[in-house]
C-alpha positions in Angstrom: 26.7 17.5 3.8 27.5 18.0 7.7 28.1 21.4 9.1 32.0 21.3 8.9 31.9 21.2 5.1 32.4 24.4 3.7 33.0 25.9 0.3 34.3 27.9 -2.8 35.3 30.8 -5.3 36.4 34.3 -5.7 40.0 33.6 -4.8 40.6 33.4 -0.8 39.6 37.0 -0.1 39.1 37.2 3.7 36.3 39.3 4.8 35.4 40.7 7.9 32.1 39.5 9.7 31.6 42.8 11.3 30.2 44.0 7.5 27.5 41.7 8.1 26.7 42.8 11.6 26.9 46.4 10.5 24.7 46.3 7.4 20.9 47.0 7.7 18.6 44.0 8.1 15.7 43.4 5.7 12.7 42.0 7.5 8.8 41.7 6.5 6.3 43.9 8.0 5.1 42.6 11.5 2.5 40.0 11.1 0.7 38.1 13.6 2.0 34.6 14.8 5.6 35.0 13.6 7.1 37.5 16.0 9.3 34.9 17.7 10.5 33.5 14.2 11.7 37.3 13.4 13.4 37.5 16.6 15.3 34.3 16.2 16.4 35.1 12.4 17.6 38.4 13.8 19.5 36.6 16.7 21.3 34.5 14.2 22.8 37.4 12.3 23.8 38.8 15.9 25.4 35.4 16.6 27.7 35.8 13.4 25.6 34.4 10.5 26.1 36.9 7.5 22.6 36.9 6.4 19.4 34.6 6.9 16.3 34.0 4.7 13.2 32.1 5.9 9.8 31.2 4.5 6.8 29.9 6.2 3.6 28.4 4.7 0.9 28.6 7.6 -1.9 26.4 8.1 -4.4 28.6 6.3 -2.4 28.5 3.4 -1.0 31.8 3.5 2.8 32.6 2.9 5.1 34.7 5.1 8.8 35.5 5.0 11.3 37.5 6.4 15.3 38.3 6.1 18.0 39.7 8.0 21.8 40.4 7.6 23.3 40.6 4.1 24.0 38.4 1.3 26.9 40.0 0.1 29.7 41.2 2.9 31.3 43.5 0.3 28.2 45.6 -0.9 26.1 45.0 2.0 23.2 43.9 -0.3 20.6 42.3 1.7 19.5 38.7 1.4 16.3 38.0 -0.8 13.3 35.9 0.2 13.6 34.2 -3.4 17.4 33.4 -2.8 18.5 30.1 -4.2 21.0 28.3 -2.3 22.8 24.9 -2.2 20.6 22.6 0.3 23.3 20.0 1.3 22.0 17.0 2.9 18.3 18.0 2.4 19.0 16.4 -0.9 18.8 13.1 0.9 14.9 13.3 1.1 15.0 13.7 -2.9 17.2 10.6 -3.3 15.0 8.5 -1.0 12.1 9.6 -2.5 13.1 8.3 -5.8 14.3 5.0 -4.4 11.0 4.6 -2.8 9.2 5.3 -5.8 11.3 2.7 -7.6 10.5 0.5 -4.7 6.9 1.0 -5.3 7.0 0.0 -9.0 8.7 -3.3 -8.4 12.1 -2.0 -9.4 14.1 -2.9 -6.2 13.3 -4.3 -2.8 14.3 -2.3 0.3 15.7 -5.6 1.6 17.8 -6.1 -1.3 21.6 -6.0 -0.6 23.7 -3.4 -1.9 25.8 -6.0 -3.8 23.1 -7.0 -5.8 23.0 -3.6 -7.3 26.6 -2.5 -7.1 28.6 -5.7 -7.1 32.0 -5.3 -5.6 31.6 -1.5 -4.9 31.2 -1.7 -1.2 34.3 -3.6 -0.6 37.2 -2.0 1.7 38.3 -2.0 5.3 35.9 -4.5 7.0 33.0 -3.3 4.7 30.8 -5.7 2.7 27.9 -5.0 0.7 26.7 -8.5 0.8 25.5 -7.9 4.5 24.0 -4.0 3.8 20.5 -3.4 2.6 19.0 -0.7 0.9 16.9 0.2 3.9 20.0 0.5 6.0 21.5 2.9 3.6 18.6 5.1 3.6 18.1 5.2 7.8 21.8 5.3 8.0 22.2 2.0 10.0 24.8 0.5 7.5 27.7 1.3 9.6 29.5 2.7 6.0 32.1 5.1 7.0 31.2 8.8 6.5 33.2 10.4 3.5 33.5 13.9 5.2 35.2 12.0 8.2 37.9 11.0 6.1 41.2 12.7 6.6 42.2 12.8 3.0 38.8 14.3 2.1 38.8 17.1 4.9 42.3 18.1 3.6 41.5 18.4 -0.1 37.9 19.7 0.0 37.0 21.3 3.2 40.3 23.2 4.6 41.4 26.3 2.9 44.4 25.1 1.2 43.1 22.0 -0.5 39.7 23.7 -0.8 40.9 26.5 -3.1 43.3 24.2 -5.3 40.5 21.6 -5.7 37.1 23.2 -5.6 36.8 22.6 -9.5 37.9 18.9 -9.6 35.6 16.3 -11.1 35.2 13.5 -8.9 33.3 10.5 -9.7 31.0 8.9 -6.9 33.0 5.5 -7.1 36.1 7.6 -6.3 34.3 9.3 -3.3 33.1 5.8 -2.2 36.5 4.4 -2.2 38.0 7.0 -0.3 35.4 6.6 2.6 35.9 2.8 2.4 39.7 2.7 3.0 38.7 3.5 6.6 37.1 0.7 9.0 33.2 0.5 8.9 31.7 2.4 11.9 29.7 -0.6 13.2 28.3 -3.9 12.2 25.2 -3.3 9.6 21.9 -3.0 11.7 23.2 -2.5 14.8 23.5 1.0 15.4 22.8 4.6 13.8 25.5 7.1 12.5 25.2 10.1 10.0 27.2 9.0 6.7 27.1 11.0 3.7 28.5 7.9 2.1 25.2 6.1 2.3 23.5 8.4 -0.1 26.3 8.4 -2.7 25.6 4.7 -2.8 21.9 5.1 -2.9 22.1 7.5 -5.9 24.5 4.9 -7.5 21.5 2.4 -7.0 19.1 4.9 -9.0 21.8 5.0 -11.6 22.2 1.3 -12.1 18.4 0.7 -12.2 17.5 3.7 -14.4 20.6 3.7 -16.6 20.9 7.6 -16.1 22.3 9.9 -13.8 20.2 10.1 -10.7 19.6 13.7 -11.0 17.6 13.0 -14.1 15.2 10.6 -12.1 14.9 13.4 -9.3 14.1 16.1 -12.0 11.7 13.8 -13.8 10.0 12.2 -10.6 9.9 14.9 -8.4 10.9 18.5 -9.6 8.9 18.2 -12.7 5.8 16.9 -11.5 5.7 19.4 -8.3 6.6 22.6 -10.8 9.9 23.0 -8.5 10.9 26.1 -10.6 13.8 27.2 -8.4 15.1 23.5 -7.9 17.9 21.9 -9.7 20.4 19.2 -9.9 23.7 21.2 -10.8 26.0 18.3 -12.0 28.9 20.2 -13.3 27.6 23.9 -13.0 29.6 25.8 -10.6 27.4 28.6 -10.1 24.0 29.0 -8.0 21.2 30.5 -10.0 20.1 34.3 -9.7 18.7 35.6 -7.3 21.3 34.3 -4.8 23.6 35.6 -2.2 27.2 35.0 -1.8 28.3 32.0 0.3 30.7 32.4 3.2 32.8 29.9 5.2 35.8 29.6 7.4 37.4 26.6 5.6 39.0 25.7 9.0 38.6 23.2 11.9 37.7 26.2 14.1 34.8 28.5 13.7 37.1 31.5 14.4 39.7 33.2 11.9 39.0 34.8 8.4 35.9 34.3 6.5 36.0 33.3 2.7 33.7 33.8 0.0 33.1 30.0 -1.1 30.2 30.6 -3.6 31.4 28.9 -6.5 32.7 25.4 -6.8 31.8 22.1 -8.7 29.6 19.7 -6.4 30.8 16.6 -7.7 32.7 16.0 -4.3 29.2 16.9 -2.6 27.5 14.5 -5.2 24.4 13.2 -3.0 24.3 16.7 -1.3 24.5 18.9 -4.3 20.8 20.0 -5.2 20.0 23.7 -5.2 16.6 25.1 -4.3 14.9 27.9 -2.4 12.6 28.1 0.4 9.3 28.3 -1.2 10.2 25.1 -3.3 11.4 23.3 -0.1 8.0 24.0 1.6 6.3 22.7 -1.6 8.1 19.5 -1.8 7.9 18.6 2.1 4.1 19.8 2.2 3.6 17.6 -0.8 5.7 14.7 0.6 3.9 14.4 4.1 0.5 15.0 2.4 1.0 11.5 0.4 1.1 13.4 -2.9 4.5 12.1 -3.9 4.7 8.6 -2.7 2.2 5.6 -2.4 0.8 5.2 1.5 3.0 2.1 2.1 6.3 3.6 0.9 5.3 7.3 2.9 4.8 4.6 6.0 8.1 3.1 5.4 10.0 6.6 5.1 8.4 7.6 8.4 9.5 4.6 10.2 12.3 6.0 12.3 15.1 4.5 14.3 16.7 6.4 17.2 19.5 9.0 16.5 22.3 10.2 18.8 19.9 13.1 19.8 17.1 12.9 22.3 13.7 13.5 20.6 14.7 12.9 17.3 14.4 10.2 14.8 15.5 9.1 11.3 13.4 7.5 8.7 14.2 6.8 5.1 15.9 10.0 4.4 13.3 11.9 6.6 14.0 13.3 10.1 11.4 13.8 12.8 12.1 16.3 15.7 9.8 16.5 18.7 10.2 20.1 19.6 10.2 21.5 23.3 6.5 22.6 23.0 5.6 18.8 22.0 4.9 19.4 18.4 6.6 16.9 16.1 8.0 18.4 12.6 9.3 16.1 9.7 12.1 17.2 7.4 15.8 17.5 6.8 18.7 19.9 7.5 21.4 20.4 5.2 25.0 22.0 5.6 27.5 22.3 2.8 30.2 25.0 2.0 28.7 28.4 2.7 25.2 27.3 3.5 23.1 25.9 6.3 19.4 25.0 6.0 16.7 23.1 7.4 13.3 22.5 5.7 10.3 21.1 8.0 6.8 20.7 8.0 4.1 19.1 10.5 2.8 15.6 9.9 -0.3 16.6 8.0 1.9 19.0 5.7 -0.3 22.1 6.5 2.6 24.3 8.5 6.0 24.3 6.5 9.1 26.3 7.3 12.4 26.4 5.3 15.3 28.5 6.4 18.8 29.3 5.1 22.1 30.9 6.4 24.8 31.9 3.9 27.3 30.9 6.4 28.5 27.3 7.4 30.2 28.2 10.8 27.7 30.1 13.0 24.0 30.0 14.4 21.5 27.4 14.6 18.8 26.8 12.2 16.7 24.5 14.8 16.4 27.8 16.8 14.5 29.3 13.9 12.2 26.2 13.9 11.7 26.1 17.4 10.6 29.7 17.3 8.1 29.5 14.6 6.4 26.4 16.0 6.8 26.9 19.8 7.8 30.6 20.3 4.4 32.8 20.2 2.4 30.2 22.2 
């Protein structure tokens, strides 16, 4: 989900951000090669992020991590390198991986229309699933309107009054898609690129149609269990985040100023394709294995890495996988994810040997990509 989405619980208690800045930071002892990363993490807290956790897997196979700021603004408890957190749109890579596994098994074709698998579902405004392919869903060139840009969705789930009233609602993916399709499409399929979370709700629905089970079952059986991702889960109706974890904070407003709210607990059905929970070590394991060819056959991994231009220079978007050319010329692959009270990014080099996953437990301040830049470019 995008950065402007924020979330949940502990009845609208506003908390002062200054508590985060005043609390002691927790950081790993100095080690060579990560000084810039450590500085970037502390800078994010200085900019207003309550707390940060980051874990790196080096080219030599070693693991390093650090934290800064706090995990709880009331108690001042620091963040942990083992924190679980909601990964938001980084869930897209898991979903795309399952779709590509099904494609490798001959269960579907990337050139199948959405209509073939979800007859009648993509109709509304000027949307028409007969002219949209599975590939266009995965690389975000379908033109399907983004659910998070729908005004009703924003008022109901992203702003304070609606969020605290509806945070435990149960929503079906079809209801979410219908809400998005009440708007006009963004462009004719295949003619442009635009970020749209609706694409991945539809992709998850395709998985369910083919397998006959919730998409989360396929993610667990095909990705989480084989890679032994013990901190990763699809929460479904669970409203809490497993321990250890920090509290999560958001503004629940259209601005980045104003009160800060604890948004830790909510039912993630309205997030649906962005609901997965993980930790930094598991994300490093997943993206490392993916880029090393341990999750997909070579042809499907090649398709996943076939990118189209995005709205940002030096970035490309494949099938649920982003590429970034950093300022120092290094290219990393991965995905970011923003959801209520959580902003994350997980990346790795093309050979899978140097991986990083970072999480902010606030959704309105700081830039996770600055931590990535620091790790891969800062100490050169």
